[in-house]
C-alpha positions as CSV (number, residue, x, y, z in Angstrom):
1,M,64.2,19.0,-17.9
2,P,61.9,16.1,-16.9
3,D,61.1,15.5,-13.3
4,P,63.7,13.2,-11.7
5,N,62.8,9.6,-10.8
6,L,64.0,9.8,-7.2
7,Q,63.8,6.0,-6.6
8,E,65.8,5.4,-9.6
9,I,68.5,7.9,-8.5
10,H,68.5,6.4,-5.0
11,D,69.1,2.9,-6.4
12,F,71.8,4.3,-8.7
13,L,73.6,6.0,-5.8
14,V,73.4,2.9,-3.6
15,G,74.9,0.9,-6.5
16,L,77.8,3.4,-6.7
17,A,78.4,3.3,-3.0
18,K,78.7,-0.5,-3.1
19,K,81.0,-0.3,-6.1
20,A,83.2,2.3,-4.5
21,G,83.4,0.6,-1.1
22,P,86.0,-2.0,-1.9
23,K,88.3,0.7,-3.3
24,I,88.4,2.2,0.2
25,T,88.6,-1.0,2.3
26,S,91.4,-2.5,0.2
27,A,93.4,0.8,0.0
28,N,96.6,1.6,1.9
29,P,96.4,5.4,2.2
30,T,100.1,6.1,2.1
31,T,99.9,9.0,-0.3
32,V,98.7,11.9,1.8
33,D,98.6,15.6,0.9
34,T,96.8,18.7,2.2
35,K,93.8,20.0,0.2
36,K,94.2,22.8,-2.2
37,N,90.6,23.0,-3.4
38,C,87.9,25.5,-2.4
39,E,90.5,28.3,-2.6
40,I,91.5,27.8,1.0
41,I,94.9,27.7,2.7
42,P,96.1,24.1,3.0
43,R,96.2,22.9,6.6
44,S,98.0,19.9,8.1
45,S,94.6,18.6,9.5
46,D,92.8,18.8,6.2
47,L,94.0,15.7,4.3
48,V,93.4,14.1,1.0
49,T,94.6,10.8,-0.3
50,E,94.8,9.2,-3.8
51,T,91.8,7.0,-2.7
52,D,89.7,10.1,-2.2
53,K,90.5,11.2,-5.7
54,T,90.0,7.7,-7.2
55,V,86.6,7.3,-5.6
56,E,85.4,10.8,-6.6
57,D,86.5,10.2,-10.2
58,L,84.5,6.9,-10.2
59,I,81.3,8.6,-8.8
60,S,81.7,11.8,-10.9
61,S,82.1,10.0,-14.2
62,S,79.2,7.6,-13.4
63,C,76.9,10.5,-12.5
64,Q,77.8,12.5,-15.6
65,S,77.3,9.5,-17.8
66,A,73.9,8.6,-16.4
67,Y,72.6,12.1,-15.8
68,P,74.4,14.5,-18.1
69,D,72.0,17.4,-17.4
70,Y,72.8,17.4,-13.7
71,A,75.7,19.3,-12.1
72,F,78.3,17.7,-9.8
73,L,79.7,19.2,-6.6
74,G,82.5,17.0,-5.2
75,E,84.9,17.6,-2.4
76,E,88.1,16.9,-4.3
77,T,87.2,18.9,-7.5
78,S,85.0,21.8,-6.4
79,K,86.5,25.3,-6.3
80,S,83.8,27.2,-4.6
81,G,81.6,24.7,-2.6
82,R,78.5,26.6,-3.7
83,L,75.3,25.1,-5.0
84,T,73.4,26.5,-8.0
85,S,69.8,26.1,-9.1
86,T,70.7,23.2,-11.3
87,P,69.9,19.7,-9.9
88,T,73.3,18.7,-8.4
89,F,74.9,15.5,-7.1
90,V,76.8,16.5,-4.0
91,V,79.5,14.0,-3.1
92,D,82.2,13.4,-0.5
93,P,84.1,10.3,-1.6
94,I,85.6,9.7,1.9
95,D,84.0,11.7,4.7
96,G,86.5,11.2,7.5
97,T,89.8,11.2,5.6
98,T,91.8,11.8,8.8
99,N,90.2,8.7,10.3
100,F,90.9,6.8,7.0
101,V,94.6,7.8,7.1
102,H,94.8,6.6,10.7
103,A,93.0,3.3,10.0
104,H,90.1,4.3,12.2
105,P,87.0,2.8,10.4
106,Y,84.6,5.7,11.1
107,I,84.4,7.0,7.5
108,S,81.7,7.1,4.8
109,I,80.9,7.7,1.2
110,S,78.3,10.5,1.2
111,M,76.2,11.2,-1.8
112,A,73.1,13.4,-2.3
113,L,70.9,14.8,-5.0
114,V,70.0,18.4,-4.3
115,I,67.2,20.1,-6.2
116,A,66.3,23.8,-5.7
117,H,68.9,23.9,-2.9
118,K,67.2,21.2,-0.9
119,P,68.5,17.6,-0.5
120,V,65.9,15.1,-1.9
121,V,68.0,11.8,-2.0
122,G,70.7,10.9,0.4
123,V,73.0,7.8,0.6
124,V,75.7,7.4,3.3
125,Y,77.7,4.2,3.3
126,N,80.5,3.0,5.7
127,P,82.2,0.3,3.7
128,F,84.1,-1.0,6.8
129,T,80.9,-1.7,8.9
130,Q,78.7,-2.1,5.8
131,H,76.2,0.2,7.3
132,L,74.1,1.9,4.6
133,Y,71.9,4.9,5.4
134,T,69.4,6.1,2.8
135,A,66.5,8.5,2.4
136,I,64.2,9.8,-0.3
137,K,62.1,12.9,0.2
138,N,58.8,12.0,1.9
139,Q,59.6,8.3,2.0
140,G,61.4,7.9,5.3
141,A,65.0,7.1,6.3
142,F,66.5,3.6,6.6
143,L,69.6,1.8,7.8
144,T,70.6,-1.4,6.1
145,S,73.2,-3.3,8.2
146,P,74.7,-6.8,8.5
147,S,73.1,-9.3,10.8
148,I,76.0,-11.7,11.7
149,T,75.2,-15.4,12.2
150,S,77.4,-18.4,12.8
151,S,77.0,-22.1,13.1
152,S,77.3,-22.1,16.9
153,S,75.7,-20.3,19.8
154,S,79.1,-19.2,21.1
155,F,81.6,-16.7,19.8
156,P,83.0,-18.0,16.4
157,E,86.3,-19.9,16.6
158,D,89.2,-19.1,14.3
159,G,88.5,-20.3,10.8
160,E,84.7,-20.9,11.4
161,K,82.5,-19.7,8.6
162,V,80.3,-16.8,9.5
163,S,77.5,-15.7,7.2
164,S,76.2,-12.2,7.0
165,L,72.6,-11.4,6.3
166,Y,71.2,-7.9,6.0
167,E,68.4,-6.2,7.9
168,I,66.6,-3.0,7.0
169,H,65.6,-0.7,9.9
170,R,63.4,2.4,9.6
171,L,65.0,5.3,11.4
172,P,65.0,6.3,14.2
173,L,65.8,3.0,15.7
174,R,63.7,3.7,18.8
175,S,60.2,4.5,18.0
176,P,58.8,6.5,19.5
177,P,62.0,8.1,20.6
178,P,62.4,9.3,24.2
179,P,61.8,13.0,24.8
180,L,64.8,15.3,25.3
181,P,63.8,17.6,28.1
182,D,66.9,19.8,28.2
183,L,70.7,19.8,27.3
184,S,71.6,18.1,30.6
185,H,70.1,14.9,29.2
186,A,71.9,15.2,25.8
187,L,74.8,13.3,24.2
188,V,76.3,15.9,21.8
189,A,78.6,15.5,18.8
190,L,81.1,18.3,18.2
191,E,84.0,18.6,15.8
192,Y,87.2,20.7,16.1
193,G,87.5,21.3,12.4
194,N,90.6,22.6,10.5
195,E,90.7,26.2,11.7
196,R,92.7,26.1,14.9
197,S,92.9,29.9,15.6
198,G,90.8,33.0,15.1
199,N,87.2,33.8,15.7
200,N,85.6,30.4,14.8
201,W,88.1,28.5,16.9
202,E,87.4,30.7,19.9
203,C,83.7,30.4,19.3
204,K,83.9,26.6,19.2
205,I,86.2,26.2,22.2
206,G,84.1,28.6,24.3
207,T,80.9,26.8,23.3
208,F,82.4,23.4,24.0
209,N,83.3,24.7,27.5
210,A,79.8,26.2,28.0
211,L,78.1,22.9,27.1
212,A,80.3,20.7,29.3
213,R,80.6,23.0,32.3
214,S,78.5,22.3,35.4
215,N,75.2,24.1,35.9
216,D,76.4,25.9,39.0
217,G,79.2,27.4,36.8
218,G,76.7,28.6,34.2
219,G,77.1,25.7,31.8
220,A,74.6,23.2,30.3
221,M,76.4,20.1,31.7
222,V,75.5,17.9,28.8
223,Q,75.8,14.2,29.7
224,S,78.8,13.9,27.4
225,V,80.3,14.9,24.0
226,R,81.7,12.9,21.1
227,S,84.1,14.0,18.3
228,L,84.1,11.2,15.8
229,G,85.4,12.7,12.6
230,S,82.7,12.3,10.0
231,A,80.0,14.8,9.5
232,A,77.9,12.5,7.4
233,L,78.0,9.7,10.0
234,N,77.4,12.2,12.8
235,C,74.1,13.2,11.0
236,C,73.2,9.5,10.6
237,S,73.8,8.9,14.3
238,V,71.4,11.7,15.0
239,A,68.9,10.1,12.6
240,R,69.4,6.8,14.4
241,G,68.7,8.5,17.7
242,D,71.9,7.5,19.5
243,I,73.3,11.0,19.2
244,D,70.9,13.7,20.4
245,I,72.5,16.8,18.9
246,Y,75.3,17.6,16.4
247,W,76.7,21.2,16.2
248,E,79.1,22.0,13.3
249,G,80.8,24.9,11.7
250,G,83.2,25.0,8.8
251,C,82.3,21.9,6.9
252,W,80.8,22.0,3.4
253,A,77.7,20.9,1.5
254,W,79.2,17.6,0.5
255,D,79.7,16.8,4.2
256,V,76.1,17.3,5.2
257,A,73.8,17.1,2.2
258,A,73.1,13.4,2.4
259,G,72.9,13.3,6.2
260,W,70.6,16.3,6.1
261,I,67.8,14.5,4.2
262,I,68.4,11.3,6.3
263,V,67.9,13.3,9.5
264,E,64.8,15.1,8.2
265,E,63.2,11.8,6.9
266,A,63.9,10.3,10.4
267,G,61.8,13.1,11.9
268,G,64.7,15.3,13.1
269,M,65.6,18.8,12.1
270,V,68.5,20.9,10.8
271,V,68.8,24.5,11.7
272,G,71.7,26.9,11.6
273,G,74.7,26.9,13.8
274,N,74.2,30.5,15.0
275,K,71.3,31.8,17.0
276,G,68.2,32.7,15.0
277,E,69.2,30.7,11.9
278,W,65.9,28.7,11.5
279,E,66.3,28.4,7.7
280,P,69.9,27.3,7.0
281,K,71.4,26.8,3.6
282,V,72.8,23.4,2.6
283,D,76.0,25.2,1.7
284,G,75.8,27.6,4.6
285,R,78.6,25.8,6.6
286,R,76.9,26.3,10.0
287,Y,74.6,23.6,11.2
288,L,72.7,22.4,14.3
289,V,71.3,18.9,13.8
290,L,68.7,17.4,16.2
291,R,67.1,14.0,16.5
292,R,63.4,13.3,16.5
293,G,62.0,14.2,19.9
294,A,64.1,17.3,20.4
295,G,61.9,20.3,20.1
296,R,62.5,24.0,19.3
297,E,63.1,24.7,23.0
298,I,66.2,22.6,22.8
299,V,67.4,24.6,19.8
300,E,66.9,27.8,21.8
301,E,68.7,26.4,24.8
302,F,71.6,25.3,22.7
303,W,71.8,28.6,20.9
304,S,72.0,30.3,24.3
305,K,75.2,28.5,25.0
306,I,77.0,29.5,21.8
307,Q,79.9,31.8,22.7
308,G,80.0,34.3,19.8
309,R,79.1,33.6,16.2
310,L,80.5,31.3,13.5
311,E,81.5,33.2,10.4
312,Y,82.8,31.9,7.2
313,E,83.9,33.8,4.1
314,D,82.2,31.5,1.7
315,T,78.7,32.1,3.2
316,D,76.4,35.1,3.1
């Protein structure tokens, strides 16, 4: 198999994101079901819509037509969630389906190319805000976003024409980023996930408590926490630098692969969601994501606040 042209693949995925975007923004997600893929028990908090399936079909067929030698791992069609040694497109057609169902516009199309179990191209696109995050291995990470202008200096009146130009920003947005001395200065993203009982739930709730609790009570007393509902966009917020840390357990490779390379190319790092996991797997389902400027000592401090261990059957 010839070496891939990563720029060409990047441009191809960006084109797919822009093509798929209107299918999401114009949809009325009234057909909602619980997921039955990945050999898991359907849960009322784990949703899928016809739009998820339509967008994945579009991306899957396009990838297989353009790159027939590559594998495809998509949220709505995968049965295992595991990567192989074959170069693989890893895709979540709508990351943040619950937000989508509730008309909350914090969602994204997440697409990555993974080679030898490492993401090398990442594209994350929010079609509602038109924020496009991209990265190619060793070439940096970027945000392309609208720059809104109007014909007046005041807020546009009803019916006034507004033009939208686009600006490209290298990530992180603040360069150099401010240091992160300890967790008490951190804004942390956390997600509840779909498991609402058992070991992983207790680990998460205990850890949330330990992070938020005051220092005199033995906690880290982080500045605040956010639970926004899209793993890919959470990673991109870490890459931007406006979220300091994102801790996750239970999501899948398609949720994080694109965000992973965007974070790394923005100077951040991805380690495991349990103590001592310095070399996590993309399909390992446990992640700690840190922005540029957050060092290994922050990793160790965060790990010290985890109450138990995250364990998932589909991981080693």
